[in-house]
C-alpha positions as CSV (number, residue, x, y, z in Angstrom):
1,Q,12.9,4.2,6.6
2,I,15.3,7.0,7.3
3,D,18.8,5.7,7.3
4,G,17.6,2.4,8.8
5,Q,15.8,4.1,11.6
6,P,12.2,2.8,11.5
7,V,11.2,4.4,14.8
8,V,12.3,7.8,13.6
9,A,10.6,7.3,10.2
10,R,7.3,6.4,11.9
11,M,7.5,9.3,14.3
12,L,8.1,11.8,11.5
13,A,5.3,10.3,9.3
14,E,2.9,10.4,12.3
15,R,3.8,14.1,12.8
16,A,3.2,14.9,9.2
17,V,-0.2,13.2,9.4
18,A,-1.0,15.0,12.6
19,A,-0.1,18.3,11.0
20,D,-2.4,17.7,8.0
21,P,-4.6,14.6,8.5
22,K,-6.1,14.9,5.0
23,R,-2.8,15.1,3.1
24,I,-2.7,11.9,1.0
25,G,1.1,12.0,0.6
26,S,1.6,11.9,4.3
27,L,-0.8,9.1,4.8
28,Q,0.9,7.2,2.0
29,V,4.3,7.6,3.7
30,L,2.9,6.5,7.1
31,A,1.2,3.5,5.5
32,D,4.5,2.5,3.8
33,V,6.5,2.9,7.0
34,L,4.0,0.7,8.9
35,A,3.9,-1.9,6.1
36,E,7.7,-2.0,6.1
37,R,7.6,-2.9,9.8
38,E,4.8,-5.4,9.0
39,A,2.4,-3.5,11.2
40,D,-0.3,-4.7,8.7
41,S,-3.4,-3.8,10.7
42,E,-2.2,-0.3,11.3
43,A,-1.1,0.1,7.7
44,M,-4.5,-1.1,6.5
45,A,-6.2,1.4,8.8
46,V,-4.1,4.3,7.3
47,L,-4.7,3.1,3.8
48,D,-8.5,2.8,4.4
49,R,-8.4,6.3,5.8
50,A,-6.5,7.6,2.7
51,L,-8.8,5.8,0.3
52,A,-11.8,7.4,2.0
53,L,-10.3,10.7,1.1
54,D,-9.1,9.7,-2.4
55,P,-10.8,6.6,-3.7
56,E,-9.4,7.0,-7.2
57,N,-5.8,6.8,-6.1
58,A,-4.3,3.8,-7.9
59,A,-1.1,3.8,-5.7
60,L,-3.2,3.5,-2.6
61,H,-5.1,0.5,-3.9
62,A,-1.8,-1.1,-5.0
63,R,-0.3,-0.6,-1.6
64,R,-3.4,-2.1,0.0
65,A,-3.1,-5.1,-2.3
66,S,0.5,-5.6,-1.2
67,V,-0.4,-5.6,2.5
68,L,-3.3,-8.0,1.8
69,L,-0.9,-10.3,0.0
70,R,1.4,-10.4,3.0
71,Q,-1.6,-11.5,5.0
72,D,-2.4,-14.3,2.4
73,R,-5.7,-12.6,1.7
74,F,-5.5,-13.4,-2.0
75,S,-9.2,-12.6,-3.0
76,A,-9.1,-9.2,-1.3
77,A,-5.7,-8.5,-2.7
78,S,-6.9,-9.4,-6.2
79,A,-9.8,-7.0,-5.9
80,A,-7.6,-4.2,-4.7
81,L,-5.1,-4.9,-7.5
82,A,-7.8,-4.9,-10.1
83,R,-9.0,-1.5,-8.9
84,A,-5.5,-0.2,-9.0
85,E,-5.0,-1.5,-12.5
86,A,-8.3,-0.1,-13.7
87,L,-7.2,3.4,-12.4
88,D,-3.6,3.5,-13.7
89,P,-1.9,0.3,-14.9
90,S,1.3,2.2,-15.8
91,L,2.2,3.2,-12.2
92,A,5.4,1.4,-11.0
93,V,3.7,0.5,-7.7
94,V,0.8,-1.1,-9.5
95,R,3.1,-3.1,-11.7
96,A,5.1,-4.2,-8.6
97,A,2.0,-5.2,-6.8
98,R,0.9,-7.3,-9.9
99,A,4.3,-9.0,-10.0
100,D,4.1,-9.7,-6.2
101,Y,0.6,-11.1,-6.6
102,M,1.7,-13.5,-9.4
103,V,4.6,-14.7,-7.4
104,R,2.7,-15.2,-4.1
105,S,-0.3,-16.9,-5.8
106,G,2.0,-19.2,-7.8
107,R,0.8,-17.8,-11.1
108,L,4.2,-17.1,-12.7
109,D,3.1,-18.5,-16.0
110,E,0.6,-15.7,-16.4
111,A,3.2,-12.9,-15.6
112,E,4.2,-10.7,-18.4
């Protein structure tokens, strides 16, 4: 969000994507803005589009896992998280997604 203005944030992110539809950073920002507003189906569509362009991007897989968790799709979230961790387990967004997964799935005893 931009100073608590989610509509403006979305508009600017959409403009950035329109200016360069293949720029991963712009797609990530748009997906984050959509996910923050809990527009999960739209966020997933943007994440899928970004992953089609950059399937080895651990941050995208972690963001996808977070959206899937919010939808209580634990199996799909687990798969997305496993992919993110295989690609880069040290990324903060990957570690945050893992923590979120552990909390939401009731597996705190397995958390590091």
